[in-house]
TIPA-930929 format. One record per atom (N, C-alpha, C, CB): residue number from 1; residue in one letter; atom name; x, y, z. Coordinates in nm, 4 decimals, decimal comma, m for minus. Glycine has a CB too. Example, Ala and Ser with C-alpha at 12.3 -4.5 7.8 and 13.67 -1.06 7.14 Angstrom:
BEGIN
[site 1; "a"; "N"; [1,3190; m0,5690; 0,7800]]
[site 1; "a"; "CA"; [1,2300; m0,4500; 0,7800]]
[site 1; "a"; "C"; [1,3200; m0,3300; 0,7800]]
[site 1; "a"; "CB"; [1,1308; m0,4473; 0,9046]]
[site 2; "s"; "N"; [1,2850; m0,2250; 0,7080]]
[site 2; "s"; "CA"; [1,3670; m0,1060; 0,7140]]
[site 2; "s"; "C"; [1,2900; 0,0030; 0,7870]]
[site 2; "s"; "CB"; [1,4084; m0,0598; 0,5725]]
REM end
This chain:
BEGIN
[site 1; "m"; "N"; [m5,1326; 5,8367; m1,4586]]
[site 1; "m"; "CA"; [m5,1192; 5,9738; m1,5002]]
[site 1; "m"; "C"; [m4,9726; 6,0180; m1,4952]]
[site 1; "m"; "CB"; [m5,2056; 6,0637; m1,4128]]
[site 2; "l"; "N"; [m4,9003; 5,9686; m1,3939]]
[site 2; "l"; "CA"; [m4,7590; 6,0057; m1,3841]]
[site 2; "l"; "C"; [m4,6767; 5,9494; m1,4993]]
[site 2; "l"; "CB"; [m4,7014; 5,9577; m1,2521]]
[site 3; "q"; "N"; [m4,7145; 5,8334; m1,5492]]
[site 3; "q"; "CA"; [m4,6411; 5,7769; m1,6624]]
[site 3; "q"; "C"; [m4,6580; 5,8645; m1,7859]]
[site 3; "q"; "CB"; [m4,6888; 5,6336; m1,6919]]
[site 4; "e"; "N"; [m4,7751; 5,9214; m1,8016]]
[site 4; "e"; "CA"; [m4,8011; 6,0080; m1,9166]]
[site 4; "e"; "C"; [m4,7474; 6,1494; m1,8953]]
[site 4; "e"; "CB"; [m4,9504; 6,0134; m1,9448]]
[site 5; "n"; "N"; [m4,7342; 6,1898; m1,7685]]
[site 5; "n"; "CA"; [m4,6903; 6,3252; m1,7351]]
[site 5; "n"; "C"; [m4,5850; 6,3225; m1,6244]]
[site 5; "n"; "CB"; [m4,8101; 6,4115; m1,6923]]
[site 6; "p"; "N"; [m4,4668; 6,2705; m1,6517]]
[site 6; "p"; "CA"; [m4,3651; 6,2594; m1,5468]]
[site 6; "p"; "C"; [m4,3216; 6,3948; m1,4904]]
[site 6; "p"; "CB"; [m4,2443; 6,1867; m1,6007]]
[site 7; "s"; "N"; [m4,3470; 6,5017; m1,5620]]
[site 7; "s"; "CA"; [m4,3094; 6,6342; m1,5122]]
[site 7; "s"; "C"; [m4,3921; 6,6758; m1,3911]]
[site 7; "s"; "CB"; [m4,3249; 6,7375; m1,6224]]
[site 8; "l"; "N"; [m4,4998; 6,6026; m1,3605]]
[site 8; "l"; "CA"; [m4,5824; 6,6333; m1,2435]]
[site 8; "l"; "C"; [m4,5223; 6,5818; m1,1137]]
[site 8; "l"; "CB"; [m4,7203; 6,5751; m1,2613]]
[site 9; "k"; "N"; [m4,4291; 6,4894; m1,1213]]
[site 9; "k"; "CA"; [m4,3734; 6,4255; m1,0022]]
[site 9; "k"; "C"; [m4,3180; 6,5243; m0,8994]]
[site 9; "k"; "CB"; [m4,2647; 6,3307; m1,0429]]
[site 10; "p"; "N"; [m4,2505; 6,6317; m0,9398]]
[site 10; "p"; "CA"; [m4,2001; 6,7257; m0,8386]]
[site 10; "p"; "C"; [m4,3104; 6,7934; m0,7566]]
[site 10; "p"; "CB"; [m4,1168; 6,8316; m0,9059]]
[site 11; "y"; "N"; [m4,4318; 6,7926; m0,8045]]
[site 11; "y"; "CA"; [m4,5417; 6,8590; m0,7351]]
[site 11; "y"; "C"; [m4,6182; 6,7654; m0,6415]]
[site 11; "y"; "CB"; [m4,6368; 6,9183; m0,8359]]
[site 12; "l"; "N"; [m4,5841; 6,6383; m0,6419]]
[site 12; "l"; "CA"; [m4,6587; 6,5409; m0,5634]]
[site 12; "l"; "C"; [m4,6492; 6,5642; m0,4133]]
[site 12; "l"; "CB"; [m4,6104; 6,4034; m0,5951]]
[site 13; "a"; "N"; [m4,5333; 6,5979; m0,3619]]
[site 13; "a"; "CA"; [m4,5180; 6,6197; m0,2181]]
[site 13; "a"; "C"; [m4,6102; 6,7321; m0,1716]]
[site 13; "a"; "CB"; [m4,3710; 6,6527; m0,1832]]
[site 14; "e"; "N"; [m4,6142; 6,8396; m0,2471]]
[site 14; "e"; "CA"; [m4,7025; 6,9520; m0,2124]]
[site 14; "e"; "C"; [m4,8494; 6,9110; m0,2229]]
[site 14; "e"; "CB"; [m4,6746; 7,0731; m0,3044]]
[site 15; "a"; "N"; [m4,8832; 6,8373; m0,3264]]
[site 15; "a"; "CA"; [m5,0212; 6,7919; m0,3449]]
[site 15; "a"; "C"; [m5,0641; 6,6992; m0,2314]]
[site 15; "a"; "CB"; [m5,0364; 6,7203; m0,4799]]
[site 16; "i"; "N"; [m4,9747; 6,6122; m0,1871]]
[site 16; "i"; "CA"; [m5,0050; 6,5211; m0,0763]]
[site 16; "i"; "C"; [m5,0270; 6,6012; 0,0516]]
[site 16; "i"; "CB"; [m4,8908; 6,4178; m0,0567]]
[site 17; "d"; "N"; [m4,9429; 6,6996; 0,0764]]
[site 17; "d"; "CA"; [m4,9592; 6,7838; 0,1957]]
[site 17; "d"; "C"; [m5,0944; 6,8547; 0,1959]]
[site 17; "d"; "CB"; [m4,8462; 6,8872; 0,2037]]
[site 18; "i"; "N"; [m5,1322; 6,9100; 0,0828]]
[site 18; "i"; "CA"; [m5,2595; 6,9805; 0,0716]]
[site 18; "i"; "C"; [m5,3764; 6,8835; 0,0890]]
[site 18; "i"; "CB"; [m5,2695; 7,0525; m0,0642]]
[site 19; "a"; "N"; [m5,3692; 6,7706; 0,0221]]
[site 19; "a"; "CA"; [m5,4771; 6,6720; 0,0314]]
[site 19; "a"; "C"; [m5,4900; 6,6185; 0,1737]]
[site 19; "a"; "CB"; [m5,4525; 6,5562; m0,0665]]
[site 20; "y"; "N"; [m5,3780; 6,5949; 0,2398]]
[site 20; "y"; "CA"; [m5,3830; 6,5435; 0,3771]]
[site 20; "y"; "C"; [m5,4478; 6,6469; 0,4694]]
[site 20; "y"; "CB"; [m5,2404; 6,5077; 0,4276]]
[site 21; "e"; "N"; [m5,4103; 6,7717; 0,4529]]
[site 21; "e"; "CA"; [m5,4675; 6,8791; 0,5340]]
[site 21; "e"; "C"; [m5,6192; 6,8875; 0,5146]]
[site 21; "e"; "CB"; [m5,4018; 7,0137; 0,4984]]
[site 22; "l"; "N"; [m5,6631; 6,8804; 0,3907]]
[site 22; "l"; "CA"; [m5,8067; 6,8840; 0,3616]]
[site 22; "l"; "C"; [m5,8770; 6,7606; 0,4187]]
[site 22; "l"; "CB"; [m5,8306; 6,8930; 0,2094]]
[site 23; "g"; "N"; [m5,8141; 6,6450; 0,4047]]
[site 23; "g"; "CA"; [m5,8704; 6,5220; 0,4591]]
[site 23; "g"; "C"; [m5,8755; 6,5241; 0,6110]]
[site 23; "g"; "CB"; [m5,7900; 6,4028; 0,4122]]
[site 24; "l"; "N"; [m5,7751; 6,5814; 0,6721]]
[site 24; "l"; "CA"; [m5,7714; 6,5938; 0,8177]]
[site 24; "l"; "C"; [m5,8868; 6,6815; 0,8658]]
[site 24; "l"; "CB"; [m5,6361; 6,6524; 0,8642]]
[site 25; "d"; "N"; [m5,9076; 6,7945; 0,8000]]
[site 25; "d"; "CA"; [m6,0193; 6,8818; 0,8349]]
[site 25; "d"; "C"; [m6,1524; 6,8080; 0,8222]]
[site 25; "d"; "CB"; [m6,0193; 7,0068; 0,7458]]
[site 26; "l"; "N"; [m6,1687; 6,7336; 0,7155]]
[site 26; "l"; "CA"; [m6,2916; 6,6573; 0,6939]]
[site 26; "l"; "C"; [m6,3084; 6,5496; 0,8018]]
[site 26; "l"; "CB"; [m6,2907; 6,5928; 0,5536]]
[site 27; "a"; "N"; [m6,2021; 6,4793; 0,8342]]
[site 27; "a"; "CA"; [m6,2094; 6,3742; 0,9361]]
[site 27; "a"; "C"; [m6,2496; 6,4317; 1,0714]]
[site 27; "a"; "CB"; [m6,0748; 6,3015; 0,9479]]
[site 28; "v"; "N"; [m6,1948; 6,5463; 1,1070]]
[site 28; "v"; "CA"; [m6,2294; 6,6097; 1,2347]]
[site 28; "v"; "C"; [m6,3762; 6,6512; 1,2358]]
[site 28; "v"; "CB"; [m6,1392; 6,7321; 1,2608]]
[site 29; "r"; "N"; [m6,4236; 6,7094; 1,1269]]
[site 29; "r"; "CA"; [m6,5654; 6,7490; 1,1191]]
[site 29; "r"; "C"; [m6,6578; 6,6287; 1,1228]]
[site 29; "r"; "CB"; [m6,5915; 6,8292; 0,9919]]
[site 30; "e"; "N"; [m6,6224; 6,5238; 1,0503]]
[site 30; "e"; "CA"; [m6,7095; 6,4067; 1,0366]]
[site 30; "e"; "C"; [m6,7121; 6,3195; 1,1628]]
[site 30; "e"; "CB"; [m6,6645; 6,3232; 0,9182]]
[site 31; "t"; "N"; [m6,6034; 6,3153; 1,2378]]
[site 31; "t"; "CA"; [m6,5941; 6,2240; 1,3510]]
[site 31; "t"; "C"; [m6,6074; 6,2918; 1,4865]]
[site 31; "t"; "CB"; [m6,4647; 6,1516; 1,3454]]
[site 32; "d"; "N"; [m6,5991; 6,4236; 1,4893]]
[site 32; "d"; "CA"; [m6,5976; 6,4990; 1,6157]]
[site 32; "d"; "C"; [m6,4782; 6,4628; 1,7034]]
[site 32; "d"; "CB"; [m6,7264; 6,4742; 1,6927]]
[site 33; "l"; "N"; [m6,3771; 6,4013; 1,6431]]
[site 33; "l"; "CA"; [m6,2528; 6,3755; 1,7152]]
[site 33; "l"; "C"; [m6,1665; 6,5002; 1,7091]]
[site 33; "l"; "CB"; [m6,1775; 6,2528; 1,6561]]
[site 34; "d"; "N"; [m6,0754; 6,5140; 1,8028]]
[site 34; "d"; "CA"; [m5,9864; 6,6286; 1,8093]]
[site 34; "d"; "C"; [m5,8723; 6,6142; 1,7083]]
[site 34; "d"; "CB"; [m5,9307; 6,6447; 1,9513]]
[site 35; "y"; "N"; [m5,8177; 6,7254; 1,6644]]
[site 35; "y"; "CA"; [m5,7040; 6,7229; 1,5711]]
[site 35; "y"; "C"; [m5,5865; 6,6433; 1,6285]]
[site 35; "y"; "CB"; [m5,6588; 6,8665; 1,5380]]
[site 36; "d"; "N"; [m5,5718; 6,6452; 1,7611]]
[site 36; "d"; "CA"; [m5,4605; 6,5740; 1,8242]]
[site 36; "d"; "C"; [m5,4713; 6,4220; 1,8081]]
[site 36; "d"; "CB"; [m5,4540; 6,6092; 1,9717]]
[site 37; "t"; "N"; [m5,5881; 6,3736; 1,7685]]
[site 37; "t"; "CA"; [m5,6085; 6,2305; 1,7477]]
[site 37; "t"; "C"; [m5,5329; 6,1804; 1,6253]]
[site 37; "t"; "CB"; [m5,7570; 6,2000; 1,7330]]
[site 38; "f"; "N"; [m5,5116; 6,2688; 1,5301]]
[site 38; "f"; "CA"; [m5,4533; 6,2326; 1,4006]]
[site 38; "f"; "C"; [m5,3101; 6,2847; 1,3889]]
[site 38; "f"; "CB"; [m5,5394; 6,2879; 1,2855]]
[site 39; "p"; "N"; [m5,2279; 6,2182; 1,3074]]
[site 39; "p"; "CA"; [m5,0924; 6,2698; 1,2831]]
[site 39; "p"; "C"; [m5,0987; 6,4088; 1,2177]]
[site 39; "p"; "CB"; [m5,0120; 6,1713; 1,1931]]
[site 40; "n"; "N"; [m5,0027; 6,4928; 1,2505]]
[site 40; "n"; "CA"; [m4,9977; 6,6275; 1,1924]]
[site 40; "n"; "C"; [m4,9687; 6,6247; 1,0431]]
[site 40; "n"; "CB"; [m4,8923; 6,7111; 1,2629]]
[site 41; "h"; "N"; [m4,8934; 6,5235; 1,0003]]
[site 41; "h"; "CA"; [m4,8539; 6,5103; 0,8605]]
[site 41; "h"; "C"; [m4,8876; 6,3699; 0,8120]]
[site 41; "h"; "CB"; [m4,7026; 6,5400; 0,8423]]
[site 42; "c"; "N"; [m4,9018; 6,3560; 0,6842]]
[site 42; "c"; "CA"; [m4,9324; 6,2261; 0,6258]]
[site 42; "c"; "C"; [m4,8268; 6,1244; 0,6696]]
[site 42; "c"; "CB"; [m4,9391; 6,2354; 0,4708]]
[site 43; "p"; "N"; [m4,8689; 6,0138; 0,7307]]
[site 43; "p"; "CA"; [m4,7717; 5,9168; 0,7815]]
[site 43; "p"; "C"; [m4,7182; 5,8190; 0,6771]]
[site 43; "p"; "CB"; [m4,8334; 5,8396; 0,8919]]
[site 44; "y"; "N"; [m4,7574; 5,8356; 0,5527]]
[site 44; "y"; "CA"; [m4,7171; 5,7418; 0,4480]]
[site 44; "y"; "C"; [m4,6217; 5,8074; 0,3500]]
[site 44; "y"; "CB"; [m4,8393; 5,6882; 0,3740]]
[site 45; "t"; "N"; [m4,5298; 5,7294; 0,2990]]
[site 45; "t"; "CA"; [m4,4343; 5,7798; 0,2007]]
[site 45; "t"; "C"; [m4,5002; 5,7866; 0,0634]]
[site 45; "t"; "CB"; [m4,3080; 5,6905; 0,1961]]
[site 46; "l"; "N"; [m4,4395; 5,8594; m0,0249]]
[site 46; "l"; "CA"; [m4,4885; 5,8677; m0,1621]]
[site 46; "l"; "C"; [m4,4917; 5,7290; m0,2252]]
[site 46; "l"; "CB"; [m4,4006; 5,9628; m0,2456]]
[site 47; "e"; "N"; [m4,3905; 5,6489; m0,1976]]
[site 47; "e"; "CA"; [m4,3849; 5,5141; m0,2539]]
[site 47; "e"; "C"; [m4,5032; 5,4300; m0,2046]]
[site 47; "e"; "CB"; [m4,2514; 5,4458; m0,2167]]
[site 48; "q"; "N"; [m4,5372; 5,4425; m0,0762]]
[site 48; "q"; "CA"; [m4,6512; 5,3684; m0,0229]]
[site 48; "q"; "C"; [m4,7819; 5,4151; m0,0867]]
[site 48; "q"; "CB"; [m4,6584; 5,3841; 0,1293]]
[site 49; "i"; "N"; [m4,7970; 5,5443; m0,1012]]
[site 49; "i"; "CA"; [m4,9186; 5,6003; m0,1596]]
[site 49; "i"; "C"; [m4,9372; 5,5534; m0,3036]]
[site 49; "i"; "CB"; [m4,9148; 5,7533; m0,1542]]
[site 50; "l"; "N"; [m4,8280; 5,5450; m0,3780]]
[site 50; "l"; "CA"; [m4,8357; 5,5052; m0,5184]]
[site 50; "l"; "C"; [m4,8411; 5,3536; m0,5380]]
[site 50; "l"; "CB"; [m4,7178; 5,5610; m0,5931]]
[site 51; "d"; "N"; [m4,8172; 5,2778; m0,4320]]
[site 51; "d"; "CA"; [m4,8175; 5,1323; m0,4396]]
[site 51; "d"; "C"; [m4,9606; 5,0802; m0,4269]]
[site 51; "d"; "CB"; [m4,7272; 5,0713; m0,3295]]
[site 52; "a"; "N"; [m5,0151; 5,0281; m0,5339]]
[site 52; "a"; "CA"; [m5,1536; 4,9785; m0,5346]]
[site 52; "a"; "C"; [m5,1722; 4,8621; m0,4377]]
[site 52; "a"; "CB"; [m5,1937; 4,9350; m0,6758]]
[site 53; "a"; "N"; [m5,0651; 4,7931; m0,4023]]
[site 53; "a"; "CA"; [m5,0748; 4,6796; m0,3112]]
[site 53; "a"; "C"; [m5,0625; 4,7213; m0,1647]]
[site 53; "a"; "CB"; [m4,9680; 4,5779; m0,3443]]
[site 54; "f"; "N"; [m5,0250; 4,8443; m0,1396]]
[site 54; "f"; "CA"; [m5,0073; 4,8907; m0,0016]]
[site 54; "f"; "C"; [m5,1434; 4,9115; 0,0633]]
[site 54; "f"; "CB"; [m4,9244; 5,0221; 0,0027]]
[site 55; "f"; "N"; [m5,1555; 4,8595; 0,1873]]
[site 55; "f"; "CA"; [m5,2764; 4,8803; 0,2652]]
[site 55; "f"; "C"; [m5,2327; 4,9163; 0,4063]]
[site 55; "f"; "CB"; [m5,3695; 4,7534; 0,2638]]
[site 56; "p"; "N"; [m5,2628; 5,0382; 0,4535]]
[site 56; "p"; "CA"; [m5,2198; 5,0805; 0,5875]]
[site 56; "p"; "C"; [m5,2645; 4,9815; 0,6937]]
[site 56; "p"; "CB"; [m5,2746; 5,2196; 0,6200]]
[site 57; "g"; "N"; [m5,1729; 4,9470; 0,7810]]
[site 57; "g"; "CA"; [m5,2032; 4,8553; 0,8881]]
[site 57; "g"; "C"; [m5,1832; 4,7087; 0,8528]]
[site 57; "g"; "CB"; [m5,3416; 4,8762; 0,9316]]
[site 58; "a"; "N"; [m5,1739; 4,6790; 0,7251]]
[site 58; "a"; "CA"; [m5,1507; 4,5408; 0,6835]]
[site 58; "a"; "C"; [m5,0050; 4,5061; 0,7093]]
[site 58; "a"; "CB"; [m5,1872; 4,5197; 0,5333]]
[site 59; "d"; "N"; [m4,9799; 4,3819; 0,7420]]
[site 59; "d"; "CA"; [m4,8433; 4,3359; 0,7661]]
[site 59; "d"; "C"; [m4,7667; 4,3382; 0,6341]]
[site 59; "d"; "CB"; [m4,8422; 4,1926; 0,8287]]
[site 60; "q"; "N"; [m4,6705; 4,4288; 0,6230]]
[site 60; "q"; "CA"; [m4,5904; 4,4421; 0,5002]]
[site 60; "q"; "C"; [m4,4676; 4,3529; 0,5117]]
[site 60; "q"; "CB"; [m4,5485; 4,5912; 0,4752]]
[site 61; "q"; "N"; [m4,4549; 4,2569; 0,4230]]
[site 61; "q"; "CA"; [m4,3373; 4,1707; 0,4251]]
[site 61; "q"; "C"; [m4,2717; 4,1696; 0,2901]]
[site 61; "q"; "CB"; [m4,3739; 4,0291; 0,4670]]
REM end
């Protein structure tokens, strides 16, 4: 989608923040874990998020 609409790229950081916040709320509700269990902000960079080969926790070499 970004290749077809490169003008959306400046909005990605805000979209990631919003999505992470919503996901965090869902994770807390679904797991009954405390908010302190999770990072306050998304721990992944935009490059990692957009990298189809990136897998959190996998040994990146």
